[in-house]
Backbone as numpy.savetxt, mean C-alpha at the origin, in Angstrom:
# Nx Ny Nz CAx CAy CAz Cx Cy Cz
-16.02 27.75 -7.33 -14.76 27.06 -7.16 -14.80 25.77 -7.98
-13.70 25.42 -8.56 -13.58 24.23 -9.40 -13.80 22.97 -8.56
-14.50 21.98 -9.10 -14.82 20.74 -8.38 -13.57 20.04 -7.87
-12.50 20.03 -8.64 -11.25 19.39 -8.22 -10.68 20.10 -6.99
-10.78 21.43 -6.95 -10.31 22.20 -5.81 -11.10 21.89 -4.56
-12.41 21.70 -4.73 -13.26 21.34 -3.59 -12.86 19.97 -3.06
-12.64 19.00 -3.97 -12.21 17.66 -3.53 -10.90 17.72 -2.77
-9.97 18.55 -3.21 -8.68 18.68 -2.53 -8.87 19.26 -1.14
-9.70 20.28 -1.02 -9.95 20.88 0.29 -10.60 19.87 1.22
-11.58 19.11 0.72 -12.24 18.09 1.53 -11.22 17.04 1.97
-10.35 16.60 1.06 -9.34 15.59 1.40 -8.38 16.13 2.45
-7.95 17.38 2.32 -7.03 17.95 3.29 -7.68 18.10 4.65
-8.94 18.53 4.67 -9.63 18.66 5.95 -9.91 17.31 6.58
-10.25 16.32 5.75 -10.55 14.98 6.26 -9.33 14.29 6.83
-8.23 14.33 6.10 -7.04 13.59 6.51 -6.00 14.47 7.19
-6.25 15.76 7.29 -5.28 16.66 7.90 -4.15 16.94 6.93
-3.47 18.01 7.15 -2.35 18.36 6.29 -1.13 17.68 6.86
-0.64 16.68 6.18 0.51 15.92 6.65 1.80 16.60 6.27
2.91 15.94 6.53 4.20 16.52 6.20 4.35 16.69 4.70
5.12 17.67 4.30 5.39 17.92 2.89 6.59 17.06 2.52
6.49 16.31 1.44 7.55 15.40 1.05 8.36 16.00 -0.07
9.67 15.87 0.06 10.58 16.32 -0.98 10.83 15.18 -1.94
11.59 15.39 -3.02 11.88 14.30 -3.94 12.49 13.11 -3.22
12.41 11.93 -3.83 12.82 10.69 -3.18 14.24 10.74 -2.64
15.15 11.43 -3.29 16.53 11.49 -2.83 16.68 12.26 -1.54
15.69 13.04 -1.15 15.79 13.86 0.05 14.77 13.46 1.09
14.15 12.29 0.97 13.09 11.91 1.89 13.66 11.54 3.25
12.93 11.85 4.31 13.39 11.50 5.65 13.35 10.00 5.87
14.09 9.54 6.87 14.03 8.13 7.23 14.92 7.24 6.40
15.86 7.79 5.66 16.80 6.97 4.91 16.17 6.20 3.77
15.18 6.76 3.12 14.53 6.04 2.02 14.94 6.63 0.68
16.18 7.07 0.57 16.64 7.74 -0.65 16.54 6.86 -1.88
16.66 5.55 -1.73 16.64 4.66 -2.89 15.22 4.29 -3.31
14.23 4.80 -2.61 12.84 4.46 -2.90 12.27 5.46 -3.89
11.57 4.96 -4.88 10.90 5.83 -5.84 9.42 5.47 -5.84
8.57 6.48 -5.78 7.14 6.23 -5.89 6.62 6.92 -7.13
5.66 6.30 -7.76 5.02 6.89 -8.91 3.53 6.63 -8.84
2.77 7.53 -9.45 1.33 7.30 -9.54 1.10 6.16 -10.50
0.18 5.28 -10.17 -0.14 4.22 -11.10 -1.26 4.64 -12.04
-1.93 5.72 -11.72 -3.01 6.25 -12.53 -3.19 7.69 -12.09
-4.01 8.43 -12.72 -4.27 9.80 -12.29 -4.80 9.78 -10.87
-4.42 10.78 -10.06 -4.88 10.84 -8.68 -6.40 10.88 -8.58
-7.08 11.33 -9.64 -8.54 11.31 -9.58 -9.05 9.89 -9.44
-8.27 8.91 -9.87 -8.67 7.51 -9.71 -8.74 7.11 -8.26
-7.99 7.78 -7.41 -8.00 7.46 -5.99 -9.33 7.83 -5.35
-10.10 8.70 -6.00 -11.39 9.08 -5.46 -12.44 7.99 -5.63
-12.21 7.11 -6.64 -13.17 6.04 -6.88 -12.91 4.90 -5.94
-13.93 4.28 -5.44 -13.76 3.15 -4.54 -14.36 1.90 -5.14
-13.79 0.76 -4.78 -14.42 -0.49 -5.17 -15.62 -0.69 -4.27
-16.43 -1.69 -4.55 -17.60 -1.89 -3.72 -17.22 -2.25 -2.29
-16.04 -2.84 -2.07 -15.61 -3.15 -0.71 -15.05 -1.92 -0.01
-14.55 -0.98 -0.77 -13.93 0.19 -0.18 -14.75 1.41 -0.54
-15.99 1.46 -0.08 -16.87 2.54 -0.47 -16.85 3.70 0.51
-15.90 3.69 1.45 -15.74 4.82 2.36 -14.92 5.91 1.69
-14.49 6.88 2.48 -13.66 7.95 1.95 -12.28 7.38 1.61
-11.66 7.92 0.53 -10.35 7.46 0.11 -9.46 8.64 -0.26
-8.17 8.48 -0.03 -7.20 9.52 -0.39 -5.90 8.86 -0.80
-5.12 9.49 -1.66 -3.82 8.92 -2.06 -2.93 8.69 -0.83
-2.24 7.56 -0.82 -1.41 7.19 0.32 -0.29 8.19 0.56
0.21 8.82 -0.49 1.32 9.76 -0.31 0.90 11.02 0.42
-0.40 11.27 0.59 -0.89 12.41 1.35 -1.19 12.06 2.81
-1.07 10.80 3.16 -1.40 10.36 4.52 -0.21 10.63 5.46
-0.47 11.05 6.70 0.61 11.29 7.65 1.50 10.07 7.91
0.99 8.86 7.69 1.78 7.65 7.92 2.59 7.22 6.70
2.62 8.02 5.65 3.37 7.66 4.45 4.83 7.29 4.76
5.57 8.07 5.57 6.96 7.68 5.86 7.08 6.33 6.57
6.15 6.04 7.48 6.18 4.76 8.19 5.86 3.60 7.24
4.96 3.83 6.29 4.64 2.79 5.31 5.88 2.50 4.46
6.58 3.55 4.02 7.81 3.35 3.24 8.87 2.60 4.05
9.02 2.95 5.32 9.98 2.27 6.18 9.64 0.79 6.31
8.35 0.49 6.49 7.94 -0.89 6.62 8.17 -1.67 5.32
7.88 -1.04 4.16 8.10 -1.72 2.88 9.58 -1.98 2.66
10.44 -1.04 3.05 11.89 -1.26 2.95 12.31 -2.44 3.81
11.76 -2.52 5.01 12.10 -3.62 5.91 11.58 -4.95 5.36
10.39 -4.95 4.77 9.88 -6.18 4.14 10.80 -6.64 3.02
11.22 -5.69 2.16 12.11 -6.04 1.05 13.44 -6.58 1.57
13.98 -5.95 2.62 15.26 -6.37 3.17 15.18 -7.75 3.82
14.13 -8.01 4.56 14.01 -9.28 5.29 13.51 -10.43 4.43
12.52 -10.14 3.58 11.83 -11.23 2.90 11.89 -11.17 1.38
12.50 -10.12 0.82 12.58 -9.98 -0.63 13.40 -11.11 -1.24
12.90 -11.64 -2.34 13.58 -12.75 -3.01 14.28 -12.29 -4.29
14.09 -11.03 -4.63 14.70 -10.49 -5.85 15.44 -9.20 -5.51
16.25 -8.73 -6.44 17.03 -7.51 -6.22 16.13 -6.28 -6.14
15.05 -6.27 -6.88 14.09 -5.16 -6.89 12.74 -5.67 -6.43
12.06 -4.89 -5.62 10.75 -5.26 -5.10 9.75 -4.17 -5.46
8.65 -4.58 -6.09 7.63 -3.65 -6.55 6.38 -3.81 -5.70
6.01 -2.73 -5.05 4.81 -2.69 -4.21 3.81 -1.74 -4.84
2.54 -2.11 -4.85 1.46 -1.24 -5.29 0.58 -1.00 -4.06
0.51 0.25 -3.62 -0.22 0.58 -2.40 -1.51 1.29 -2.77
-2.63 0.74 -2.32 -3.93 1.31 -2.63 -4.09 2.67 -1.95
-5.08 3.45 -2.39 -5.40 4.66 -1.65 -5.83 4.29 -0.22
-5.68 5.22 0.69 -6.08 5.01 2.08 -7.61 5.04 2.13
-8.19 4.00 2.73 -9.64 3.95 2.91 -9.96 4.28 4.36
-10.86 5.23 4.53 -11.28 5.60 5.88 -12.70 5.11 6.08
-12.87 4.28 7.10 -14.19 3.76 7.43 -14.45 4.02 8.91
-15.60 3.63 9.38 -15.97 3.87 10.78 -14.99 3.22 11.75
-14.43 2.06 11.37 -13.53 1.35 12.29 -12.06 1.71 12.10
-11.74 2.71 11.28 -10.36 3.16 11.12 -9.94 3.29 9.67
-8.63 3.40 9.48 -8.05 3.56 8.15 -7.22 2.35 7.80
-7.15 2.06 6.49 -6.34 0.93 6.05 -5.93 1.10 4.60
-4.90 0.35 4.21 -4.47 0.27 2.82 -4.19 -1.19 2.49
-4.33 -1.51 1.21 -3.90 -2.81 0.70 -2.59 -2.61 -0.01
-1.69 -3.58 0.12 -0.40 -3.53 -0.57 -0.26 -4.81 -1.37
-0.11 -4.68 -2.69 0.16 -5.83 -3.55 1.66 -5.85 -3.78
2.33 -6.92 -3.35 3.77 -7.09 -3.53 3.95 -8.06 -4.69
4.31 -7.52 -5.83 4.35 -8.28 -7.08 5.29 -9.49 -7.00
6.54 -9.27 -6.62 7.53 -10.36 -6.62 7.25 -11.41 -5.56
6.60 -11.04 -4.49 6.26 -11.98 -3.42 4.94 -12.69 -3.70
4.19 -12.20 -4.68 2.87 -12.74 -5.02 1.98 -12.77 -3.77
1.87 -11.58 -3.15 1.07 -11.50 -1.93 0.35 -10.16 -1.85
-0.67 -10.13 -1.01 -1.39 -8.91 -0.67 -1.31 -8.77 0.84
-1.02 -7.55 1.29 -0.99 -7.28 2.72 -2.04 -6.22 3.04
-2.62 -6.35 4.21 -3.62 -5.40 4.68 -3.00 -4.65 5.85
-2.84 -3.34 5.69 -2.22 -2.53 6.73 -3.25 -1.65 7.39
-3.42 -1.82 8.69 -4.26 -0.92 9.46 -3.41 0.25 9.90
-3.93 1.44 9.73 -3.19 2.65 10.08 -3.76 3.24 11.37
-2.94 3.89 12.15 -1.58 4.33 11.87 -0.55 3.25 12.19
0.56 3.29 11.46 1.73 2.49 11.78 2.64 3.40 12.59
3.19 2.88 13.66 4.11 3.69 14.46 5.38 2.89 14.68
6.50 3.54 14.48 7.80 2.91 14.71 7.86 1.52 14.07
7.61 1.49 12.76 7.44 0.23 12.03 8.59 -0.75 12.25
9.83 -0.32 12.14 10.95 -1.24 12.26 11.18 -1.64 13.71
11.16 -0.66 14.62 11.42 -0.95 16.02 10.40 -1.93 16.60
9.16 -1.79 16.19 8.11 -2.66 16.72 7.93 -3.93 15.89
8.84 -4.18 14.96 8.79 -5.40 14.14 7.51 -5.51 13.32
6.95 -4.37 12.94 5.71 -4.37 12.18 5.82 -5.19 10.90
6.92 -5.02 10.17 7.08 -5.75 8.91 7.09 -7.26 9.14
7.76 -7.70 10.20 7.81 -9.13 10.50 6.41 -9.66 10.79
5.66 -8.95 11.61 4.32 -9.42 11.98 3.35 -9.35 10.81
3.50 -8.34 9.96 2.65 -8.26 8.77 2.93 -9.45 7.86
4.22 -9.75 7.64 4.60 -10.80 6.70 4.24 -12.19 7.22
4.39 -12.43 8.49 4.17 -13.77 9.04 2.79 -13.95 9.64
2.01 -12.89 9.74 0.71 -12.97 10.40 -0.46 -12.98 9.46
-1.61 -12.67 10.02 -2.86 -12.71 9.26 -2.99 -11.55 8.28
-2.12 -10.55 8.37 -2.22 -9.40 7.49 -1.71 -9.71 6.08
-1.05 -10.85 5.88 -0.49 -11.20 4.57 -1.27 -12.37 3.97
-1.60 -12.20 2.69 -2.31 -13.26 1.95 -1.37 -13.76 0.88
-0.96 -15.01 0.99 -0.10 -15.64 -0.01 -0.99 -16.06 -1.17
-0.79 -15.43 -2.32 -1.69 -15.67 -3.45 -1.50 -17.04 -4.09
-0.41 -17.72 -3.78 -0.20 -19.07 -4.30 -0.92 -20.12 -3.45
-1.21 -19.80 -2.19 -1.77 -20.79 -1.28 -3.15 -20.46 -0.71
-3.52 -19.20 -0.70 -4.71 -18.79 0.05 -5.86 -18.27 -0.81
-5.90 -18.65 -2.09 -6.94 -18.14 -2.97 -7.83 -19.28 -3.45
-9.12 -19.13 -3.19 -10.10 -20.11 -3.66 -10.63 -19.64 -5.01
-11.00 -20.57 -5.90 -11.45 -20.17 -7.24 -12.76 -19.38 -7.26
-13.58 -19.52 -6.24 -14.85 -18.80 -6.21 -15.25 -18.52 -4.76
-16.14 -17.56 -4.59 -16.60 -17.15 -3.26 -17.20 -18.32 -2.48
-17.97 -19.18 -3.16 -18.60 -20.30 -2.45 -17.59 -21.34 -1.98
-16.39 -21.33 -2.52 -15.34 -22.26 -2.09 -14.59 -21.76 -0.85
-14.75 -20.47 -0.52 -14.11 -19.91 0.67 -14.79 -20.45 1.92
-16.11 -20.54 1.86 -16.87 -21.06 2.99 -16.63 -20.25 4.25
-16.39 -20.92 5.37 -16.17 -20.23 6.64 -14.69 -20.09 6.97
-13.84 -20.31 5.98 -12.40 -20.22 6.20 -11.99 -18.81 6.64
-11.03 -18.76 7.55 -10.52 -17.46 7.99 -9.23 -17.09 7.29
-8.72 -17.98 6.43 -7.47 -17.67 5.73 -7.60 -17.69 4.22
-8.71 -18.17 3.68 -8.90 -18.18 2.23 -9.65 -16.93 1.78
-9.33 -16.47 0.57 -10.06 -15.39 -0.08 -10.41 -15.85 -1.50
-11.40 -15.20 -2.09 -11.80 -15.62 -3.44 -10.93 -14.97 -4.50
-10.83 -15.62 -5.64 -10.07 -15.07 -6.76 -10.66 -13.73 -7.21
-11.98 -13.61 -7.18 -12.62 -12.36 -7.56 -12.19 -11.22 -6.64
-12.11 -11.48 -5.34 -11.66 -10.47 -4.38 -10.22 -10.08 -4.68
-9.35 -11.07 -4.90 -7.94 -10.82 -5.20 -7.81 -9.97 -6.46
-8.53 -10.33 -7.52 -8.47 -9.57 -8.77 -8.89 -8.12 -8.55
-9.94 -7.91 -7.75 -10.44 -6.57 -7.48 -9.41 -5.74 -6.69
-8.78 -6.34 -5.70 -7.80 -5.62 -4.87 -6.55 -5.29 -5.69
-6.06 -6.25 -6.46 -4.87 -6.00 -7.28 -5.15 -4.91 -8.31
-6.32 -4.96 -8.93 -6.68 -3.93 -9.92 -6.74 -2.55 -9.26
-7.33 -2.47 -8.07 -7.41 -1.20 -7.37 -6.01 -0.68 -7.01
-5.15 -1.55 -6.48 -3.79 -1.14 -6.12 -3.02 -0.65 -7.34
-3.11 -1.38 -8.44 -2.34 -1.05 -9.63 -2.92 0.14 -10.41
-4.23 0.29 -10.40 -4.88 1.35 -11.18 -5.00 2.66 -10.41
-5.27 2.58 -9.12 -5.57 3.78 -8.35 -4.53 4.11 -7.29
-3.60 3.20 -7.04 -2.64 3.39 -5.96 -1.33 3.97 -6.42
-0.30 3.73 -5.62 1.06 4.21 -5.90 1.96 3.00 -6.10
2.83 3.10 -7.09 3.83 2.07 -7.38 5.10 2.48 -6.66
5.62 1.60 -5.82 6.84 1.88 -5.05 7.83 0.76 -5.33
9.00 1.13 -5.86 10.04 0.16 -6.19 11.17 0.33 -5.19
11.52 -0.76 -4.52 12.53 -0.71 -3.47 13.57 -1.80 -3.72
14.86 -1.42 -3.73 15.88 -2.46 -3.87 16.06 -3.21 -2.56
16.39 -4.48 -2.66 16.75 -5.24 -1.47 18.03 -4.63 -0.94
18.18 -4.53 0.36 19.39 -3.93 0.93 20.62 -4.53 0.31
21.57 -3.66 0.05 22.81 -4.12 -0.58 22.82 -3.89 -2.08
21.66 -3.57 -2.67 21.63 -3.28 -4.09 22.40 -1.98 -4.32
23.24 -1.95 -5.34 24.10 -0.78 -5.56 23.50 0.22 -6.54
22.44 -0.18 -7.23 21.81 0.75 -8.17 20.69 1.49 -7.48
20.32 2.62 -8.05 19.21 3.40 -7.50 17.89 2.79 -7.95
16.83 3.13 -7.24 15.51 2.63 -7.59 15.14 3.10 -8.99
14.36 2.31 -9.68 13.95 2.68 -11.03 12.43 2.82 -11.07
11.98 3.61 -11.98 10.55 3.81 -12.16 10.20 3.64 -13.63
8.92 3.52 -13.87 8.45 3.39 -15.26 8.61 4.69 -15.96
């Protein structure tokens, strides 16, 4: 059997077979204006950074993909400062303590850490708590120039860590472009 086929079977068995997604215009949950694209070949999702050395799979194959899209739409609607919002979502990392993804929000200049599963994202105000809580890192205010400058801080991260996470999100993750509510044009992709 081809190595790629084996990896696919392992990924499906590991993460379960989630819902089958139709094109963006037919996606459930009212996300018709959302477009997702691969930021790199899906084989890139198999590679992990040194911080994410557990099992990884593309976010679009995860059962929580619709909830992640709903939460990103809510973030864009509530906190988006531009007409178009570009999110780069890392592959899902599975570790002993659970699953998570990193989200780099380009226009907001922030990184968010999402622990999965997300359930009822809008009803439970998940987007609000992610944006205003410890899950969001404001890259203009919370980045130290070097690891030794972070010290024992619980809100600072190093520039090296930020660069690594952004590179992983943009190179191995999914690019999701969402208009702020009220935008009359459809989502655009590269």
